[in-house]
MIDOSE-1310 file (N, C-alpha, C; in nm, 2 decimals, decimal comma, always signed):
residues 275
mvnd	+3,93/-0,28/+5,25/+4,01/-0,33/+5,11/+4,09/-0,47/+5,18; +4,06/-0,49/+5,34/+4,14/-0,63/+5,39/+3,99/-0,71/+5,38; +3,87/-0,66/+5,40/+3,75/-0,79/+5,37/+3,74/-0,81/+5,22; +3,73/-0,76/+5,16/+3,76/-0,79/+5,05/+3,80/-0,85/+4,96
ksnn	+3,97/-0,85/+5,01/+4,12/-0,96/+5,01/+4,05/-1,06/+5,08; +3,98/-1,11/+5,20/+3,99/-1,21/+5,28/+3,82/-1,29/+5,21; +3,72/-1,18/+5,16/+3,67/-1,28/+5,05/+3,72/-1,34/+4,97; +3,79/-1,22/+4,96/+3,84/-1,35/+4,79/+3,92/-1,44/+4,82
lfkh	+4,00/-1,51/+4,90/+4,08/-1,58/+4,93/+4,00/-1,68/+4,99; +3,88/-1,68/+5,03/+3,75/-1,78/+5,04/+3,71/-1,77/+4,96; +3,67/-1,73/+4,87/+3,64/-1,76/+4,72/+3,72/-1,88/+4,65; +3,85/-1,86/+4,68/+3,96/-1,95/+4,58/+3,95/-2,02/+4,59
pvfw	+3,93/-2,12/+4,50/+3,95/-2,28/+4,52/+4,11/-2,34/+4,61; +4,15/-2,26/+4,58/+4,33/-2,35/+4,56/+4,28/-2,37/+4,79; +4,22/-2,19/+4,82/+4,22/-2,18/+4,99/+4,14/-2,31/+5,01; +4,04/-2,38/+4,98/+3,95/-2,47/+5,01/+4,03/-2,63/+4,93
yvfs	+4,10/-2,64/+4,88/+4,18/-2,79/+4,85/+4,26/-2,78/+4,99; +4,38/-2,65/+5,02/+4,48/-2,64/+5,14/+4,37/-2,62/+5,22; +4,32/-2,61/+5,26/+4,17/-2,62/+5,42/+4,16/-2,72/+5,40; +4,10/-2,87/+5,31/+4,03/-2,96/+5,32/+4,14/-3,02/+5,37
llci	+4,28/-3,04/+5,29/+4,36/-3,13/+5,31/+4,45/-3,06/+5,47; +4,44/-2,98/+5,52/+4,45/-2,98/+5,68/+4,35/-3,09/+5,77; +4,25/-3,06/+5,72/+4,11/-3,16/+5,80/+4,16/-3,25/+5,77; +4,19/-3,32/+5,66/+4,14/-3,46/+5,63/+4,28/-3,54/+5,72
fvff	+4,43/-3,48/+5,71/+4,52/-3,48/+5,80/+4,52/-3,49/+5,92; +4,40/-3,38/+6,03/+4,46/-3,33/+6,11/+4,31/-3,46/+6,19; +4,22/-3,47/+6,12/+4,16/-3,55/+6,20/+4,20/-3,73/+6,20; +4,30/-3,77/+6,04/+4,38/-3,92/+6,05/+4,45/-3,95/+6,18
isvf	+4,50/-3,76/+6,17/+4,66/-3,82/+6,26/+4,58/-3,77/+6,47; +4,46/-3,78/+6,47/+4,45/-3,73/+6,57/+4,36/-3,94/+6,61; +4,33/-4,00/+6,48/+4,24/-4,11/+6,52/+4,40/-4,20/+6,52; +4,47/-4,18/+6,40/+4,59/-4,24/+6,43/+4,67/-4,25/+6,57
fsnf	+4,67/-4,12/+6,62/+4,73/-4,12/+6,73/+4,63/-4,16/+6,88; +4,53/-4,12/+6,90/+4,43/-4,17/+6,90/+4,47/-4,29/+7,03; +4,50/-4,40/+6,89/+4,52/-4,59/+6,88/+4,68/-4,56/+6,95; +4,76/-4,50/+6,88/+4,87/-4,58/+6,90/+4,97/-4,44/+6,97
rfnv	+5,12/-4,48/+7,06/+5,19/-4,40/+7,10/+5,31/-4,33/+7,01; +5,29/-4,26/+6,98/+5,45/-4,17/+6,93/+5,60/-4,21/+7,02; +5,68/-4,24/+6,93/+5,77/-4,37/+6,94/+5,94/-4,29/+6,85; +5,98/-4,20/+6,84/+6,07/-4,15/+6,81/+6,20/-4,30/+6,73
napi	+6,19/-4,35/+6,87/+6,32/-4,49/+6,90/+6,25/-4,63/+6,81; +6,10/-4,53/+6,76/+6,04/-4,71/+6,69/+6,12/-4,74/+6,61; +6,11/-4,92/+6,57/+6,15/-4,97/+6,39/+6,11/-4,94/+6,33; +6,21/-4,94/+6,23/+6,17/-4,89/+6,11/+6,05/-4,92/+6,02
enwv	+6,04/-5,05/+6,06/+5,93/-5,14/+6,05/+5,78/-5,06/+6,04; +5,79/-5,01/+6,15/+5,65/-4,95/+6,25/+5,69/-4,84/+6,13; +5,79/-4,74/+6,13/+5,75/-4,60/+6,01/+5,72/-4,60/+5,98; +5,75/-4,75/+5,85/+5,68/-4,82/+5,73/+5,55/-4,85/+5,72
naas	+5,45/-4,89/+5,86/+5,36/-4,93/+5,85/+5,28/-4,78/+5,88; +5,32/-4,67/+5,89/+5,22/-4,56/+5,94/+5,22/-4,46/+5,83; +5,38/-4,46/+5,78/+5,39/-4,46/+5,61/+5,23/-4,47/+5,56; +5,25/-4,60/+5,50/+5,15/-4,71/+5,43/+5,01/-4,70/+5,56
yfng	+4,96/-4,67/+5,59/+4,83/-4,65/+5,74/+4,83/-4,46/+5,64; +4,90/-4,40/+5,65/+4,79/-4,26/+5,59/+4,88/-4,26/+5,49; +4,90/-4,32/+5,39/+4,89/-4,32/+5,22/+4,72/-4,41/+5,15; +4,77/-4,50/+5,20/+4,59/-4,56/+5,23/+4,51/-4,43/+5,25
iltp	+4,50/-4,45/+5,36/+4,39/-4,38/+5,42/+4,37/-4,19/+5,31; +4,46/-4,12/+5,31/+4,47/-4,02/+5,24/+4,46/-3,98/+5,14; +4,51/-4,11/+5,04/+4,47/-4,07/+4,89/+4,35/-4,08/+4,76; +4,29/-4,18/+4,89/+4,11/-4,16/+4,78/+4,04/-4,04/+4,85
plla	+4,08/-3,99/+4,93/+4,00/-3,85/+4,99/+4,06/-3,72/+4,89; +4,21/-3,71/+4,90/+4,29/-3,63/+4,83/+4,24/-3,63/+4,66; +4,27/-3,68/+4,65/+4,19/-3,75/+4,43/+4,06/-3,68/+4,43; +3,96/-3,78/+4,53/+3,86/-3,69/+4,52/+3,82/-3,57/+4,47
itsi	+3,90/-3,48/+4,64/+3,89/-3,35/+4,69/+3,96/-3,27/+4,53; +4,04/-3,29/+4,47/+4,14/-3,27/+4,29/+4,04/-3,30/+4,23; +4,03/-3,37/+4,17/+3,94/-3,45/+4,10/+3,80/-3,32/+4,14; +3,72/-3,28/+4,22/+3,65/-3,22/+4,19/+3,72/-3,06/+4,21
liyl	+3,81/-2,99/+4,28/+3,84/-2,84/+4,19/+3,92/-2,92/+4,10; +3,97/-2,95/+4,02/+3,94/-2,96/+3,88/+3,88/-2,95/+3,75; +3,70/-3,00/+3,83/+3,59/-3,01/+3,78/+3,56/-2,85/+3,84; +3,60/-2,73/+3,88/+3,56/-2,70/+3,94/+3,62/-2,58/+3,90
twet	+3,75/-2,58/+3,83/+3,83/-2,47/+3,77/+3,83/-2,46/+3,58; +3,76/-2,63/+3,56/+3,68/-2,62/+3,41/+3,57/-2,54/+3,35; +3,48/-2,52/+3,50/+3,33/-2,43/+3,48/+3,43/-2,34/+3,48; +3,50/-2,31/+3,59/+3,52/-2,10/+3,60/+3,61/-2,09/+3,43
skke	+3,68/-2,20/+3,40/+3,77/-2,14/+3,29/+3,65/-2,13/+3,14; +3,55/-2,25/+3,15/+3,45/-2,21/+3,05/+3,35/-2,14/+3,08; +3,34/-2,06/+3,18/+3,25/-1,93/+3,17/+3,33/-1,83/+3,16; +3,43/-1,84/+3,19/+3,53/-1,70/+3,15/+3,56/-1,66/+3,04
leat	+3,59/-1,85/+2,90/+3,59/-1,80/+2,74/+3,47/-1,85/+2,67; +3,36/-1,81/+2,74/+3,19/-1,78/+2,66/+3,18/-1,64/+2,75; +3,25/-1,57/+2,85/+3,23/-1,43/+2,83/+3,26/-1,35/+2,76; +3,43/-1,46/+2,75/+3,53/-1,32/+2,64/+3,47/-1,34/+2,54
netl	+3,37/-1,47/+2,47/+3,32/-1,48/+2,37/+3,19/-1,39/+2,28; +3,17/-1,40/+2,43/+2,98/-1,28/+2,42/+3,06/-1,11/+2,40; +3,14/-1,16/+2,44/+3,28/-1,02/+2,41/+3,26/-0,96/+2,31; +3,36/-1,01/+2,22/+3,40/-1,01/+2,13/+3,28/-1,05/+2,01
evef	+3,18/-1,12/+2,05/+3,12/-1,11/+1,97/+2,96/-1,00/+1,91; +2,94/-0,89/+2,05/+2,93/-0,84/+2,09/+2,99/-0,66/+2,02; +3,14/-0,69/+2,01/+3,22/-0,61/+1,91/+3,18/-0,61/+1,77; +3,17/-0,74/+1,79/+3,17/-0,76/+1,60/+3,06/-0,72/+1,57
nfki	+2,96/-0,73/+1,64/+2,87/-0,72/+1,54/+2,80/-0,60/+1,57; +2,93/-0,52/+1,62/+2,86/-0,36/+1,64/+2,98/-0,28/+1,53; +3,07/-0,42/+1,47/+3,17/-0,34/+1,41/+3,08/-0,35/+1,24; +2,99/-0,45/+1,25/+2,89/-0,45/+1,15/+2,75/-0,36/+1,13
ydgm	+2,71/-0,30/+1,32/+2,65/-0,24/+1,23/+2,67/-0,10/+1,22; +2,78/-0,10/+1,31/+2,83/+0,05/+1,28/+2,84/+0,08/+1,08; +2,93/+0,03/+1,02/+2,98/-0,03/+0,89/+2,84/-0,02/+0,81; +2,71/-0,11/+0,88/+2,58/-0,04/+0,81/+2,52/+0,05/+0,83
iksf	+2,53/+0,10/+0,95/+2,50/+0,27/+0,93/+2,55/+0,40/+0,85; +2,71/+0,35/+0,84/+2,79/+0,45/+0,76/+2,75/+0,36/+0,56; +2,73/+0,31/+0,57/+2,71/+0,27/+0,48/+2,57/+0,36/+0,40; +2,53/+0,34/+0,45/+2,38/+0,42/+0,42/+2,39/+0,52/+0,43
vhtl	+2,44/+0,65/+0,52/+2,51/+0,74/+0,55/+2,56/+0,70/+0,37; +2,66/+0,72/+0,34/+2,69/+0,77/+0,18/+2,65/+0,71/+0,10; +2,58/+0,61/+0,12/+2,46/+0,59/+0,03/+2,36/+0,71/-0,04; +2,34/+0,77/+0,05/+2,25/+0,88/+0,02/+2,33/+1,02/-0,08
dnqv	+2,42/+1,01/-0,04/+2,45/+1,08/-0,12/+2,50/+1,09/-0,23; +2,47/+0,91/-0,31/+2,49/+0,85/-0,39/+2,39/+0,87/-0,58; +2,43/+0,89/-0,62/+2,30/+0,91/-0,77/+2,22/+0,79/-0,74; +2,12/+0,82/-0,75/+2,01/+0,66/-0,80/+2,07/+0,54/-0,91
elef	+2,03/+0,45/-0,82/+2,12/+0,30/-0,94/+2,00/+0,32/-1,06; +2,10/+0,30/-1,18/+2,09/+0,35/-1,34/+1,92/+0,25/-1,37; +1,91/+0,14/-1,34/+1,82/+0,05/-1,35/+1,67/+0,16/-1,26; +1,65/+0,23/-1,16/+1,55/+0,29/-1,16/+1,57/+0,38/-1,24
rkaa	+1,63/+0,41/-1,25/+1,64/+0,55/-1,33/+1,52/+0,55/-1,49; +1,61/+0,40/-1,51/+1,57/+0,35/-1,65/+1,39/+0,31/-1,59; +1,31/+0,23/-1,53/+1,25/+0,25/-1,44/+1,14/+0,39/-1,44; +1,19/+0,45/-1,42/+1,12/+0,57/-1,36/+1,12/+0,68/-1,55
fena	+1,21/+0,63/-1,56/+1,12/+0,73/-1,73/+1,03/+0,64/-1,78; +1,02/+0,49/-1,73/+0,95/+0,45/-1,90/+0,81/+0,49/-1,81; +0,82/+0,42/-1,72/+0,71/+0,50/-1,68/+0,65/+0,60/-1,71; +0,78/+0,78/-1,69/+0,72/+0,92/-1,70/+0,60/+0,94/-1,83
wqyl	+0,68/+0,83/-1,89/+0,64/+0,85/-2,08/+0,58/+0,74/-2,09; +0,54/+0,64/-2,02/+0,45/+0,55/-2,03/+0,30/+0,66/-1,98; +0,29/+0,76/-1,89/+0,22/+0,79/-1,83/+0,13/+0,94/-1,93; +0,29/+1,03/-1,95/+0,23/+1,10/-2,06/+0,22/+1,07/-2,13
tkdy	+0,21/+0,96/-2,24/+0,15/+0,95/-2,37/+0,03/+0,87/-2,37; +0,00/+0,80/-2,32/-0,10/+0,73/-2,31/-0,28/+0,79/-2,15; -0,16/+0,85/-2,03/-0,29/+0,89/-1,96/-0,26/+0,99/-1,96; -0,19/+1,05/-1,96/-0,23/+1,20/-1,99/-0,33/+1,25/-2,01
snkd	-0,37/+1,37/-1,96/-0,52/+1,42/-2,00/-0,51/+1,48/-2,15; -0,34/+1,61/-2,11/-0,27/+1,65/-2,27/-0,18/+1,54/-2,35; -0,21/+1,40/-2,34/-0,09/+1,34/-2,40/-0,08/+1,36/-2,51; -0,18/+1,45/-2,57/-0,21/+1,49/-2,75/-0,09/+1,61/-2,77
mfie	-0,13/+1,70/-2,74/+0,00/+1,82/-2,69/+0,13/+1,75/-2,66; +0,18/+1,71/-2,56/+0,29/+1,64/-2,54/+0,33/+1,57/-2,67; +0,26/+1,46/-2,73/+0,30/+1,39/-2,84/+0,36/+1,48/-2,92; +0,30/+1,60/-3,00/+0,30/+1,66/-3,06/+0,40/+1,71/-3,07
kvle	+0,45/+1,76/-2,93/+0,53/+1,87/-2,89/+0,67/+1,77/-2,88; +0,66/+1,65/-2,86/+0,77/+1,58/-2,90/+0,83/+1,62/-3,03; +0,74/+1,52/-3,11/+0,70/+1,51/-3,31/+0,83/+1,65/-3,34; +0,76/+1,80/-3,26/+0,83/+1,89/-3,29/+0,94/+1,95/-3,31
klhp	+0,98/+1,90/-3,10/+1,14/+1,91/-3,10/+1,18/+1,81/-3,10; +1,13/+1,68/-3,12/+1,25/+1,64/-3,13/+1,22/+1,52/-3,26; +1,39/+1,47/-3,35/+1,30/+1,35/-3,41/+1,19/+1,25/-3,42; +1,12/+1,26/-3,48/+0,98/+1,13/-3,45/+1,08/+1,00/-3,45
etgk	+1,14/+0,96/-3,46/+1,24/+0,79/-3,47/+1,32/+0,81/-3,30; +1,38/+0,90/-3,30/+1,48/+0,89/-3,19/+1,43/+0,97/-3,06; +1,32/+0,99/-3,09/+1,28/+1,11/-2,97/+1,27/+1,07/-2,85; +1,23/+0,91/-2,84/+1,20/+0,94/-2,67/+1,37/+0,85/-2,69
kdlr	+1,47/+0,76/-2,73/+1,60/+0,77/-2,73/+1,63/+0,89/-2,65; +1,67/+1,00/-2,73/+1,72/+1,16/-2,71/+1,68/+1,18/-2,51; +1,50/+1,13/-2,53/+1,49/+1,20/-2,40/+1,52/+1,12/-2,32; +1,58/+0,99/-2,28/+1,57/+0,93/-2,25/+1,68/+0,93/-2,18
eicl	+1,81/+0,91/-2,29/+1,94/+1,01/-2,23/+2,01/+1,11/-2,16; +1,89/+1,21/-2,21/+1,93/+1,33/-2,10/+1,82/+1,29/-1,98; +1,77/+1,21/-1,91/+1,67/+1,21/-1,81/+1,84/+1,13/-1,72; +1,87/+1,01/-1,82/+1,91/+0,92/-1,77/+2,05/+0,99/-1,70
nfei	+2,10/+1,14/-1,72/+2,23/+1,20/-1,71/+2,18/+1,32/-1,58; +2,05/+1,30/-1,54/+2,04/+1,40/-1,45/+2,08/+1,32/-1,28; +2,17/+1,48/-1,24/+2,25/+1,46/-1,09/+2,13/+1,45/-1,03; +2,07/+1,25/-1,02/+2,03/+1,28/-0,89/+2,04/+1,21/-0,77
tnre	+2,05/+1,24/-0,64/+2,09/+1,14/-0,55/+1,96/+1,11/-0,45; +1,96/+1,02/-0,33/+1,93/+0,88/-0,28/+1,87/+1,04/-0,15; +1,94/+1,12/-0,17/+1,87/+1,22/-0,07/+1,76/+1,29/-0,16; +1,75/+1,34/-0,19/+1,73/+1,39/-0,35/+1,52/+1,38/-0,33
cfns	+1,58/+1,23/-0,33/+1,45/+1,15/-0,36/+1,40/+1,17/-0,26; +1,49/+1,19/-0,12/+1,39/+1,13/+0,03/+1,33/+1,31/+0,03; +1,38/+1,38/+0,03/+1,31/+1,51/+0,07/+1,22/+1,57/-0,05; +1,28/+1,51/-0,10/+1,13/+1,57/-0,24/+1,01/+1,49/-0,24
ydlg	+1,02/+1,41/-0,23/+0,88/+1,25/-0,20/+0,77/+1,34/-0,21; +0,72/+1,39/-0,11/+0,64/+1,45/-0,02/+0,57/+1,62/-0,05; +0,67/+1,61/-0,20/+0,66/+1,76/-0,24/+0,62/+1,75/-0,40; +0,54/+1,61/-0,49/+0,54/+1,55/-0,56/+0,43/+1,58/-0,62
teiy	+0,40/+1,55/-0,75/+0,30/+1,64/-0,79/+0,21/+1,51/-0,94; +0,15/+1,53/-0,97/+0,06/+1,45/-1,11/+0,00/+1,59/-1,21; +0,05/+1,68/-1,16/-0,03/+1,81/-1,23/+0,11/+1,84/-1,27; +0,15/+1,78/-1,45/+0,26/+1,86/-1,54/+0,19/+2,03/-1,60
kige	+0,27/+2,11/-1,61/+0,22/+2,23/-1,68/+0,25/+2,16/-1,85; +0,16/+2,22/-1,95/+0,19/+2,22/-2,09/+0,16/+2,35/-2,20; +0,22/+2,39/-2,27/+0,22/+2,46/-2,40/+0,23/+2,47/-2,44; +0,19/+2,59/-2,53/+0,27/+2,62/-2,60/+0,39/+2,66/-2,64
ktei	+0,47/+2,80/-2,53/+0,60/+2,79/-2,50/+0,63/+2,71/-2,38; +0,60/+2,60/-2,33/+0,66/+2,54/-2,23/+0,78/+2,44/-2,35; +0,91/+2,37/-2,29/+0,93/+2,33/-2,35/+0,93/+2,17/-2,34; +0,96/+2,05/-2,33/+0,94/+1,91/-2,35/+0,97/+1,87/-2,24
ldtf	+1,11/+1,93/-2,16/+1,12/+1,90/-2,02/+1,08/+1,97/-1,93; +1,04/+2,07/-1,98/+0,96/+2,12/-1,86/+0,81/+2,05/-1,80; +0,78/+1,99/-1,88/+0,68/+1,89/-1,86/+0,72/+1,74/-1,85; +0,79/+1,67/-1,84/+0,86/+1,57/-1,89/+1,02/+1,48/-1,77
epcf	+1,04/+1,62/-1,73/+1,12/+1,55/-1,62/+1,07/+1,59/-1,48; +0,91/+1,68/-1,44/+0,88/+1,65/-1,33/+0,85/+1,52/-1,33; +0,76/+1,49/-1,43/+0,74/+1,34/-1,43/+0,82/+1,25/-1,41; +0,93/+1,26/-1,47/+0,99/+1,14/-1,41/+1,10/+1,19/-1,25
rnnl	+1,09/+1,26/-1,27/+1,19/+1,31/-1,10/+1,00/+1,18/-0,98; +0,91/+1,22/-0,99/+0,82/+1,13/-0,96/+0,83/+1,08/-0,95; +0,83/+0,96/-1,03/+0,82/+0,85/-1,12/+0,95/+0,74/-1,00; +1,09/+0,84/-1,02/+1,16/+0,85/-0,93/+1,16/+0,82/-0,85
sfcy	+1,11/+0,89/-0,73/+1,05/+0,93/-0,56/+0,99/+0,77/-0,60; +0,84/+0,77/-0,61/+0,79/+0,71/-0,62/+0,89/+0,54/-0,59; +0,96/+0,52/-0,63/+1,06/+0,38/-0,65/+1,13/+0,35/-0,50; +1,07/+0,43/-0,40/+1,18/+0,43/-0,30/+1,00/+0,45/-0,18
srgs	+0,88/+0,37/-0,19/+0,81/+0,38/-0,12/+0,70/+0,24/-0,17; +0,67/+0,30/-0,35/+0,62/+0,15/-0,38/+0,67/-0,01/-0,44; +0,84/+0,09/-0,45/+0,97/-0,01/-0,51/+0,87/-0,08/-0,67; +0,96/-0,14/-0,71/+0,94/-0,13/-0,89/+0,87/-0,25/-0,93
kqle	+0,77/-0,32/-0,96/+0,75/-0,45/-1,03/+0,78/-0,44/-1,10; +0,91/-0,35/-1,13/+1,01/-0,40/-1,33/+1,09/-0,49/-1,29; +1,16/-0,46/-1,17/+1,28/-0,48/-1,14/+1,23/-0,66/-1,07; +1,38/-0,66/-1,05/+1,44/-0,77/-0,96/+1,42/-0,72/-0,81
vryp	+1,50/-0,64/-0,84/+1,56/-0,56/-0,72/+1,45/-0,46/-0,74; +1,36/-0,49/-0,56/+1,23/-0,40/-0,55/+1,25/-0,25/-0,53; +1,36/-0,26/-0,41/+1,34/-0,06/-0,36/+1,60/-0,07/-0,39; +1,57/+0,06/-0,36/+1,65/+0,12/-0,44/+1,79/+0,08/-0,34
vsir	+1,91/+0,05/-0,32/+2,00/-0,01/-0,20/+1,99/+0,11/-0,12; +1,94/+0,26/-0,09/+1,97/+0,33/+0,01/+1,84/+0,25/+0,13; +1,74/+0,21/+0,04/+1,59/+0,18/+0,16/+1,63/+0,06/+0,20; +1,67/-0,05/+0,13/+1,74/-0,20/+0,08/+1,86/-0,15/+0,23
nfid	+1,94/-0,08/+0,30/+2,02/-0,07/+0,38/+1,94/+0,01/+0,48; +1,87/+0,05/+0,43/+1,77/+0,11/+0,59/+1,73/+0,03/+0,68; +1,61/-0,10/+0,62/+1,56/-0,22/+0,63/+1,63/-0,29/+0,68; +1,78/-0,33/+0,63/+1,88/-0,43/+0,72/+1,91/-0,41/+0,89
ilnf	+1,87/-0,23/+0,84/+1,95/-0,16/+0,98/+1,82/-0,25/+1,08; +1,75/-0,19/+1,05/+1,62/-0,22/+1,15/+1,62/-0,41/+1,13; +1,56/-0,45/+1,08/+1,65/-0,54/+1,13/+1,76/-0,64/+1,20; +1,84/-0,55/+1,14/+1,97/-0,51/+1,27/+1,97/-0,53/+1,42
ieeh	+1,89/-0,42/+1,47/+1,82/-0,35/+1,56/+1,74/-0,49/+1,67; +1,65/-0,54/+1,60/+1,57/-0,61/+1,60/+1,65/-0,74/+1,68; +1,73/-0,78/+1,54/+1,76/-0,92/+1,61/+1,86/-0,93/+1,74; +1,92/-0,83/+1,74/+2,03/-0,84/+1,84/+2,01/-0,70/+1,93
skgt	+1,93/-0,66/+1,96/+1,91/-0,58/+2,08/+1,78/-0,66/+2,15; +1,83/-0,75/+2,32/+1,77/-0,86/+2,39/+1,72/-0,73/+2,51; +1,62/-0,69/+2,46/+1,52/-0,57/+2,59/+1,54/-0,41/+2,58; +1,48/-0,32/+2,61/+1,46/-0,21/+2,53/+1,58/-0,11/+2,58
rnkn	+1,65/-0,18/+2,67/+1,77/-0,10/+2,72/+1,88/-0,09/+2,61; +1,88/-0,19/+2,50/+2,01/-0,23/+2,42/+1,91/-0,17/+2,33; +1,85/-0,22/+2,28/+1,77/-0,18/+2,16/+1,77/+0,00/+2,16; +1,72/+0,03/+2,29/+1,76/+0,18/+2,27/+1,88/+0,24/+2,25
klin	+2,02/+0,17/+2,30/+2,15/+0,20/+2,26/+2,19/+0,24/+2,12; +2,14/+0,06/+2,07/+2,11/+0,07/+1,91/+2,06/+0,20/+1,83; +1,98/+0,23/+1,91/+1,91/+0,37/+1,82/+1,97/+0,46/+1,84; +2,00/+0,53/+1,91/+2,07/+0,66/+1,98/+2,25/+0,62/+1,88
ylvf	+2,22/+0,57/+1,88/+2,30/+0,59/+1,78/+2,39/+0,57/+1,59; +2,24/+0,53/+1,58/+2,14/+0,53/+1,46/+2,11/+0,68/+1,45; +2,07/+0,75/+1,55/+2,03/+0,89/+1,49/+2,15/+0,96/+1,53; +2,29/+0,96/+1,60/+2,39/+1,07/+1,60/+2,47/+1,04/+1,48
yiep	+2,40/+0,91/+1,35/+2,46/+0,96/+1,24/+2,35/+0,99/+1,15; +2,24/+0,94/+1,11/+2,12/+0,99/+1,08/+1,99/+1,09/+1,12; +2,02/+1,17/+1,12/+1,92/+1,31/+1,15/+1,78/+1,26/+1,13; +1,71/+1,24/+1,22/+1,58/+1,29/+1,26/+1,47/+1,32/+1,10
riik	+1,49/+1,44/+1,06/+1,41/+1,39/+0,94/+1,44/+1,35/+0,86; +1,58/+1,28/+0,84/+1,56/+1,19/+0,72/+1,48/+1,05/+0,70; +1,47/+1,02/+0,92/+1,45/+0,93/+0,93/+1,29/+0,93/+0,87; +1,20/+1,05/+0,90/+1,09/+1,10/+0,95/+1,02/+1,03/+0,73
klsf	+1,13/+1,09/+0,67/+1,14/+1,16/+0,54/+1,11/+0,95/+0,51; +1,13/+0,85/+0,54/+1,14/+0,74/+0,58/+1,05/+0,65/+0,59; +0,97/+0,74/+0,59/+0,83/+0,68/+0,70/+0,74/+0,61/+0,56; +0,78/+0,72/+0,44/+0,66/+0,74/+0,33/+0,68/+0,59/+0,28
ndei	+0,80/+0,48/+0,33/+0,77/+0,35/+0,29/+0,76/+0,22/+0,38; +0,67/+0,17/+0,33/+0,52/+0,06/+0,35/+0,58/+0,03/+0,49; +0,65/-0,09/+0,43/+0,79/-0,18/+0,53/+0,86/-0,15/+0,58; +0,92/-0,04/+0,54/+0,99/+0,11/+0,70/+0,91/+0,07/+0,87
knhp	+0,82/+0,18/+0,75/+0,69/+0,15/+0,88/+0,61/+0,08/+1,00; +0,58/+0,00/+0,88/+0,56/-0,13/+0,91/+0,67/-0,22/+1,03; +0,76/-0,18/+1,00/+0,90/-0,26/+1,12/+0,85/-0,28/+1,29; +0,91/-0,32/+1,33/+0,86/-0,34/+1,45/+1,02/-0,21/+1,50
vfpy	+1,07/-0,20/+1,45/+1,16/-0,09/+1,54/+1,14/+0,02/+1,45; +0,99/+0,09/+1,37/+1,00/+0,21/+1,35/+1,03/+0,30/+1,47; +0,86/+0,25/+1,50/+0,84/+0,33/+1,64/+0,91/+0,42/+1,77; +1,01/+0,30/+1,76/+1,15/+0,37/+1,88/+1,21/+0,46/+1,82
lps	+1,17/+0,47/+1,68/+1,27/+0,59/+1,66/+1,16/+0,72/+1,65; +1,23/+0,82/+1,64/+1,23/+0,99/+1,68/+1,22/+1,07/+1,54; +1,06/+1,07/+1,52/+0,99/+1,18/+1,51/+0,98/+1,31/+1,44
């Protein structure tokens, strides 16, 4: 402990300032008294001349040393300020990162946005009335069970009111099928609902060409999280810290489901995530 205190003392600028002063003072005192004798009873003029000598000799080096120490103090303060600012920036960025992750988790249990529900309905209607192998039977059942003029509108209202969360779309994506049952005993929704849900799940991977916003907010939030990790991780160690925090809130099962989105799967950070 004594050695630590000594080392810290030698590193302190004040120590070197005092040490320099003593060395300069001792040097010029030695030079002065090697040429002149010390006499307490010397006339006042001699004392004034001696004072002028020391003042003239010591002032320039003292000013130079003082300037150097001021510069060193400024450099130290600058480094400390930069370190403080860097710490504050890290804390600020982490709060943003924390908010992004919690926002994603919260969004998982929110209903899928209305604009994607509407697009999924139109895609399902287009498929079942034009591309479906049993489209004639489906159209006949629509005319039979619903009003000819308002049938599509009524079916649309039913579908838009389904309780479907982002999490459900993630979980059901790889279970989707494009083989939809239809027969005399099946209801319209027995055929239309799975088609609608499948088309709603597809927007998480394929995006939507019909909408200005290509992906649902949950997908966009996760892509933002990956971009944040890539931008703010300086080295693998920091990247691992950010990823560990992500995995703490988002279970690997959900992360694995997200891989159906090409933009996420091909992101440079995604290979570091647990699968």
